[in-house]
N, C-alpha and C positions, 0 to 999 in steps of 0.2 A: 570288489567298489571302489578299490586303493587306485589300482589299474584303471578303471576308468574314469575318475578324477582326475589323474594324470595327463591321461589323453584328450580329456575334455578341456584341462588349464595347458597343457601344450597347445592342442590346435587352437585356443582362445586367445594365447599369447602372439601365436604365428598371424593371426587374424587380424588382431588390434596392430600388431606392428606395420605388416602389410598396408591397412587400413590408414596409419601415422604417415608412413613414409611415402606413397603415394597419391594421397587425397592431402597432404598438410607439408611435409617437410619439402618436397618436390616442388610442390605446383612456388611454393610460397619463394624459393631460389633462385625460379626459373623466372615469376614475375616481378623481383625488388629488381629483378638490372631488365627484364623486359615488359614492363607493365602495361605502360601507355601501347606499345604495339599492339602487345596481348588485347587489352579492353578495348581497340579500337575496330581491332576484326572479329571480338568476340559478340561486342554491341549486338548486330541485328537477332544474335542466336540469344539475346538474354533480352532483349525488348518486348521479343512475342511472348512467350510467359508472363514478363511483367502488364503486358495488357489484358493477358487470359485471367490472369489473376487478379486485376484490380478490382474488381469487384467484391470481394473480400480481404484485399490486403488494405486498401484506401483506408475502411471504416475501421479497422484495428488499427491502424498508423495513427490514424487522430482520435481514437481513442486513448493508446498510448502515452501521446503527445498531451492531450489532456489531465492525464493520471501523472505523469513523468513529467512534465513538462518539455519543449520543443527542443530539439537535440540544438548544443550553439558551435558553431566552427569554431576551432581552434583558430586561432592567431598568434603571432610570434613578435616581440619585442624589435625593438631597432637593431637592441644589440647580437640577439639569436638571429637576425638575417645574417650581420656583419661576421658574424660566426660559422654560418653556412655557407656563404661564399669563401672565406679560406677551403670548405670542403672540397670545393670544385677546380683547383687548381689545377689537379690529374684525373685521370677518367677516361670515357671513350669522345668528348667534345669537353676539355678542358677550356676554363674562360683563362684568357691574357691578363696580365700584372695590371693592365691599362682597363679593361675591363670592370675587373674588381674594388679599381681606387678610384670608375667614374663612380659606378653601385655606389661604396662606401662616401663618396665625396655628398652624392645625392642623398642619403638616407642623414647625415650630417649637416645640409642646408638648415635644418630647420631652426635647431640650435643654437646656428651662429648668428652670433651679434655683428651688425655692420660695423661698431664702433672697432672689432675685434682685427678684421682686415681693411680699413677705410688708410688712405694715406694721408698721417698729419698735415694739416694748412698749413705746417711750416714749413714740410718738405713739397706744398704743391706747385706749380708753375700759377704767378693769377699777376693779374696787373689792378693799376689804380683807374680809375674812369676819367684822370685827367690828364694818366700818361699819353705822349705825343706822338702817335703814329709815323715817325720820321721810316728812312733808311735801315738804321743799328738796332730799331724797335722792330719793325719786320723781319729783317733776318733773324732777330735773336729768338722769334716766334717760329720761324721756321724751320730752324737749326733746331727749336725743341724737340720738332715733331708732332707735339700736340695740334689738336682739330678743334678743342675747345680750350677757354680761356675763362674763368672764376673771375668777374669783375665786383671790386672793394670800393668803396667810398673814398676819395681822397682822406689820407692821412689815420682809416680806418683799418687794418689788413682783417679784421673781423665781421664788419658789416660790409655783407656783398647785396648786390643791386641787380645783376643778372651772369649772363653767358654769352660769350665774344665768339659767335664762328668764325672759323679762319676763309670759310668758304666764303664770305661774304667780303672779304676784300681780295680777292681775284681780280677786280677789276679798278682793284683802288691805286692809286697811284701815289708813293711815299710822299714824294715832293710837297703836297699838298699839305702836310706835318698838321694830319687834323688831330683831334686826341678822340680818345675811345667812348665819348661822350656822346660826339658828331654822330656814333652808328646805334642802328636799331639794336639792341639786344634782348637775346631768348631767354625764358626763364627759367630761369635757376629753383630748380624745386629742393626745396630743403627737408630733411627727416630727422625724428629723433635718434641719437645712436642707440637708442634699444629695441630696435625693431630687427628681425631679423633676418639674412640674406635670399629666404623665401620671398617677403614681403617688398624687398627690393627687386627682384626678379621682377616679381606682378607688375611691381608699376614700370618696368624698363621696358616691360610686354607692351605696356598701353601706345610704346612709338613718341610721349610726350619729350623726352631724354634720355640720353644715355648718359650720365650721371649725375651723382645727388650731392648736393653741400648736406653733410652731417651734422650738425648744429644741437646744442644746449638747448638752445631756447628757438623752435622752429617758428617761423613767422614773424619772429622778435630782432630785429639786428645786433650785435655784438656776441653773438653766442659760436660763433665756426669752429668747428673740431674740426674737418677733416672732410676729403671727399670721396665716394666710392664711383665706380664706373662700371659697365656691362662688362668690361674684360674679367673684374675683378671677381666677379659672380662667375664667370666660367670658371675662371683659376680654380675656384672654390670647389668648383664639380668635377673637374679634370682633377684635382690634385696634384695640378703640375705651375708653371709660371710660363706665360706665355711670353715670349720675346722678341717683339717685331722688329720693324726693320731703325729704328730709330732709337730703339730703348736704348739710353746708357748704363744701366742696370736689370739684372733678373728679375729682382724685387726692392721691396724700397724699405724694405725691414734689413738685410743683411747688408744691401751697398754693394753687391758684389757684380762686379763690372760686369758687363755681358759680352760672351763671344761673336764675334761677327766671323765673316765665314768670305772667301774672294767676292768676286762681281759674276762668276759664274758657279754656279750648282748646280749638282743631279740629285734628283731624289731618287733614294735606294728603298727598296721593299718588292 
């Protein structure tokens, strides 16, 4: 009797161990690494029994959903997603640092306020509506490298009336010495400092403007705090500063001088 139990126990142990290794451990180890490719290959073989057993399986599934409730999809918080990105720095198809920075930047865009990344109005290059556009002024505008200039009321540097586009001056003769008010100004949209960067991006995408005036009192003169451009939003997305040919500084916060290359340069990569 004892011998029979020992033999039976030994056989049972072997069978259970073999089943666990062959049907659980090995498949899981393989599918963890190659789950998508294995799933795609086996899909036709799985669909056939699914359709065959559907008349029985679907009523049972509907009954279980009614009794236990529908299965809820598992979602992740943004902080968890950002942590997962760090795990993908290595592996078969690792993410580049730039790719991770961009994905992190997009995830943070909805929580960043425009007031945190705007250029303070004191650092912005602006003009008064009574400024005379003579040769020195035109030279100053061109040397600044900007294509748009916020225009404020005379003697009121916080009350803005519009936006002057440099392209409107292409055929203008500075010898005429006309004031800024003689030109048709574009609309300078104003926004509350508490809107997030995604809201600003959505507005820029409408094509109405590529520059926003951040104001404590949008629609009421005198509340200007700063300006934000489409370039500022893109910099937040890629988590890097964009330095173009005419920028004096890498960013408006540190005031670090932008490094210049020679006139001849070759892109490497």
